[in-house]
N, C-alpha and C positions, 0 to 999 in steps of 0.2 A: 502494499499500500504506502503511494506515496505523502510526498509531504501534503499537497494539494488534499488530496483523498483522506488525510487524516482529519487537516482543521474543518472538510464541512461536515467530517462526520461527526467532530466536537459542537458545531452546529446544530447537528441534526440530534441533541441530543435533549432529552427529557428535562435533566437539569438547569442546561444553556436555556433551553426556552423557557423553563419554572422561573431563572433567576432574572430574564431580561423583560418578564412578566409584571413579577415583583417591581423592578426598577422604574418602568415608566408610571405604572399605579403608584410608589413612592414621589418619583418625580411630580405628576399630575396634582399629588396631595400637597406635594408642597408648593407647587406653586399655586395652587388654588386657600394655601393658610398666607403666602405671602403677599397675596392679593386679596386676602380679606382683614388682613394686619394695614394695607397698603391705604385700603379704602376706609380705614375706619381714622387709621393716623390724619387721611385728610380731611375727612370730615371734622374731626376736633381742631386740627390746625385751621383751615378753612373758618369753622365754624369762629374760633376766638383772633384770628384776621379780619372780620368783617366785625365782630361784633367790638372791637377797636375800632375800626372806620369810621363805624355806624355812632358810637360814643363822639368819635371825632366831631362829625357832620353835625352833630347836633349840636353841640359847646358852639361850633362856627355860628352857627344860625343864633343863637341866641347873642350872640356876642354881635352877628352883624346888628341886628334887631337895636341894640342901643351904644354901638359905634358906627362914626363917621365912616365916609367908603377909606380917607386917608389915613385913618388911626388904625380903618379892617385891614389894609393892605399894609400899612407896618408891621399889625399881628400875625400877619401870613409870614414875614419878611422874618422874622422872631425865630416864628415854629420852626418854619425851613430850616434855620442855619442852628439848633436846638441840637449840642448833640449829646444830650438826654434820650434823644424821642429816636432812636434809631431804627434806620428802614422806612421813616414815616416820608412818605412824596406831597406835595403840594403845590398845585397850580391855579391861578385866578388869572384870566385873559378877559381882555375885553368885548367889544359884540364883533370886534373886526380877528376875534379870537387872537388878538397879538397878546403875548404876554403880561401882565401888568407886575405878579409878584409870586414866587414858590421857586420850585428848588427841579422841577422839570423843564427844558429849554424851549418843547414846543408839545401845543395843543397834539396827541396822539389821534389817528383816522379812525373815525369810528362811523358804521355805518349810519346810525342813528343813533337816537337821543337816547341811548339804554342805557338801566341804573346803576348797573354793576358789567366792566369789562375788564379785559387783560390789554397789557402793552410792557412794548420792554421800550427801556433807558440804557445810554452808557454811562457809563458809570464808573471814574478814576480806581484803577488798579497798579500800585506802584508805579514804572516807568510805562503803563499802559490804559486799555479800558475793557472794559466789559459790561456786555449787552446782559441786564437783570431783567427779569419778569416781575412785572408788577401789577398788583391786584387793588383796582380805584372804586369811587362811588361817586358819581357826576349828581350834582344839580343845579341849580338856574340863579343866580343874585340879581337884587334889584337895577333898572338900567340896561337890562342884555348882557351884564356882566354874566361871567359862568366861573363855576370851581367847580374841580375834582381833587378828592382827598381820599388816598390809599396807601398802601405800605407794599414794602418790597418783599416778594414770595421766592425771592430766589433760590435763598437755603432749604425750601420746601418742594421745589424742582430740583437740589441737589443732594437731600434726601433720597426723594423718591428716583434719583438717575442710579444712583450707587442701590439703594436696595433692588430694582432692575437689573443694576447688572450681577447683582450678588445671589439673584436668582438663576439667572441664565450660568452663571459658574456653577450654582447649587447642582444645577437639572444636567449641563454636564458632568458633574464629577460626580454626580447618584450614577446616569447612565456607565460611565467611563468602569468604576468600584462594582456595578451589575453584570457590566459586560468581563470584566477581569474573574471577579468569582466565578459567573456562570460559565467563563473557560475551561478558569480551573477544574472548577467538577466535572464539567463534559468530558475534559482531557482524563480526569482519575475516575470516572465511571467506565469512558472507551475502554484508558488500559485493563479494567476487572472485566468486561465484555468480551474484551479481544483475549484472555487468558483463557475466559468461561469458552467462549467461542472455540476457541484451539481446541481444547479436551473434548469439548462433545464431540468434534469433529472425529477424535483419534479413536472414540467411545464409539461412536456409530459406524467408524470402518472396523470394528471389532473388536480392540481391544480396551475390556470393561477392565482391565486392573485402572488403567487412570481414573483419577479425583479431580475433582474443579478444586481451584485452589482458593485455602480459607486464610482470612488475614486476622492480626491479635484484636482489629478493632471489634467489638458487639455490637454490629448496624444491622438493619434489614438485611442487603446482598448476602453477609457473612454467615447469618444468620439460616438466608435459604440454600445458601451451596453448603452448608452442614448438613440441614434435610435431606438435600438431591445426593450429596457423598451418603447418607444412609441407604436411599432407597437402593443405591448400586452397587452397594454390596448387598441388600439382598436379591436384587434383579440375577447380581452375580452369582452368587450363591445359588438361585433358582435353576438358571443358566446350565449351571456344570453341573449341579444335580442332575440336571432332563439330559445331558447330553453323556451322562457316565450312563440314566435308563436307557439311550437310545442305543449305543454302543453294546451294552449287554442284550437288550434286545438284537441286535443288528445278528451279534457272536450267536445266541443262543436261540436263534432262527436260522440260521445261515448252517449251522453245524448238525443240525437233523436232517436241512434238507440235503443238504451235500452225500450224508450217507445214507439217503432212499434214493440218490442220481446214481452213484455209485451203488447202490448193492441192483437195479433197476439196469444199468448197462452189464451187470454183472452178471444177471441172469439171462440177459439176450443175447449176449455169445454162445448161449447153447442151447439158444431154440432156432427152428430154420425162416428165412427170411420168410413173411406173409403169412404165417402161422399167425390166430387167433392170439396167443398168448406174448409173441413177441409186438403184437398192433398193441397190446391193450399198456404193455408195459412200456412202448416209444409213446405213448399217449400221455401216460407220468413223466416221462421225461421230461416233452414238452411242456406239462404244463408246473413242472419244477423248475424248469428253465424263466418259464412265466413268473411265477411267483418270487423270482429271485431280483427278474428286471422289476418288478412291481417294489420289491423290500426296497431296493435303490434305489426309485425313485423318492419313496416316503423317506428315506434319511437323506437323500441332497438337498429335497423341498425345508424338512427339518430344518436342518441344515444352512440352508437360504436364509429361510428366515428368523431363527437368534441373530444373522447377523455377525457372528462369532467368529467370523474365517480373515485369516491373513489376505493381504491385498499388495500387491506389484504395479508397476507400473506394466502393461500388456501391449501388446504390438496386436492393435486389432486387426489391422489389415495382413498380418501374416496370418492370422488363426483363422481369421476368413476365408483365406486362399487354401488350408491346410486343411478346413471341413469341406468343401467344397470338390477340395482333391479326394479326399476318402471316401465321398459319395458318387462322385462320378460312377464308376465301373457299374456301380447297383442303378444308374438313372441307366446307364448305357444295356445293361441285360432289359429294361421294360421298353425300352425305343423312345427314353422320356429325352429330350432336347436339355440340357444343365448348363446356364447361361451364367457369366458373370461378370459383373464388373466392377475390382475393389483399385479405391484408390490409395496409394503407399501413405503411408507415413502418420496413419491413423491412431494413436495411443490412448489407452482410457485406465483408470486404476482402480482394481479391483483383480478378483479371483480366475488364473485362466483357468483352472477346470472347471466351475462351475459357468463361466461363458463359454466354452467348448461345447459340455453337455447341453445347454440352451439352443447352443447354433444348430447341434446335431440332432435336437430337437424336432427345427424348424423345418430343415430341411427332410428328417424320416418320413413327417408326417406329411411335405410339398409331393416326395413322391409317394407317400400310399397313395394318396385321393387322388393323385392327377393320373388320370387315364394312358392306357398305352399309347407311344406318340405325341406325345404332350407335351408342356413348355414349362420350365419352372426357369426363371429369372433370380438371381441372387445381385445385389448393387451394396456399395459399400462408398458412401458419399463422405469423404473427409474433409472437401472445400471448409467448412467453417470449422469453429470452435470446437462445435458437439459435433462428431461424426453418430451416422445413422446408417443402422442397415435393415434392408427391405431384402424382404422373399417371398415372391410371386410367383403363383400359379395359374394354369387357365383345367385346375380340378371344378368340383360340384358349389366349393363357396362355401360360405357358412351367414344364414341368416340375419341379417341386421339387429334382431329381436332376441337373437343368442347370443351374439359377439362375448356380452360379462358373463354368459352362465358357463363359457364351453373354460371358462378362467379355470371355475372349481377343481378340486377334488377328484375322482372317478365317473366326474360327468362324459357323457359320453352319448350325440344326439341318436335320433332312432337312426337318421342315413349311414352312421357310422358304425355299429354295432357286427357290421359284414364287415368289417375287416377287422384284423386281430391288433391287439393293444388294452393297455389297462388305465386309458384315459385319464391319465400325469402328464402326459408330453408337454402342453399348455401348461397348466399347474406349476410346474417345473421352471417352464419359461417365466413365467408371471413372480414368484416369489425370486429368481437369478437378479430379474429385470429390478426391481423393487429395490433388492438388493443392493445394485451398487447404480441407485439415484436415474434409474432410466425412465422410460415412460412406454409402455405395450400397447401400438396401436393396429386392430385390425379393421381392414378395408378390403370391399368389393373391387376385386381387379377387375371385372366385366368383360368376360366370365373369371370365375375363381377369387384364390382369398391373396391378399396384398396384409405381409404382418412386417410391422417395422418397428426395431429396435431403437427410439432414439435417447443418446446420453444428451 
């Protein structure tokens, strides 16, 4: 697995996705909280600022009633220059909007005579000037004069900008921490999953002595690994016990069969050819051979279904060619044309003996059910990464609704009962196919049957 695939594998792990989801939820929650705090602070600050301005406006209106215009202008100048009132702004203009008094250089642009408005003023700051945001209250004076009273709210804007920058930084930091934590967790989980997958592959290949790795940490994965290891111990015991029983049964059955066949062959030597007694013994000998073949087939099926067989790289091209060559004389006796197209270099990981038996069963069935003078075609396609073996004949074939049924043990269709056999051929092929992780497909060859082994 390359670095890119490992990286994408980490991104696809559940811990990484959970970390991302929680990071996003936390970031959204943090943004909502800071926004709520900013809104509440703004309401409080704006309210206090507006109250100060309203109080100042009310005081100026009261002074305007008792002071002359010149005294009122002097009052505005005094308040504009009062250092104790930090951030307060005043501006009084004549009917032509020319400044009369105050600390604002010009009347701000207003779309209409609105009660509250915002405007900017250049304020000296050391050797430079900066624009500050002002919030002001407008009211009219006698004689066409106008007045605005406001306050510098730049600090509030700076605090708000600082809060927004902090919000963005907090969200980015949260996401980065979530990504980092999720990546670390995903990498750890992926390493554990990779180790478990490697052991599981060995177990599926027949090595039941393998066990899942267990770390010292007492977490859910290690608990599950311990339980699976306990289950594997039990499975190994049962499998070994079953293999022992099968081996014992095979030995106990083969011994009397061999004795029976030896006795029959010995008795036949003293009988004349064609005699009734010799014909009976010949039938006994034939039935013993059939029983031995059935027993061997059942043992191979049981061995394939347990999965406890050694595997190694198998040259599938050479194996298919050798099986075809083995059955060529049999097909010639029946006048059946046996054609083969075998792509070179096809390899699979498996058990050579069981694969050879499965291919032999397919060819044996094809020859058995193909009429004299018929045709059988064997194809090995190794062009892709997954080889495919096809055995096709022009015999009677198998009806579509019975193709799954014939894969069972000792299943023989009515059309096949006139041919010799135990009904275990395709069952063994199905078991070997499943053992090697392949797929067995029965199709119509129009006419005949096409059997495909897709690895």
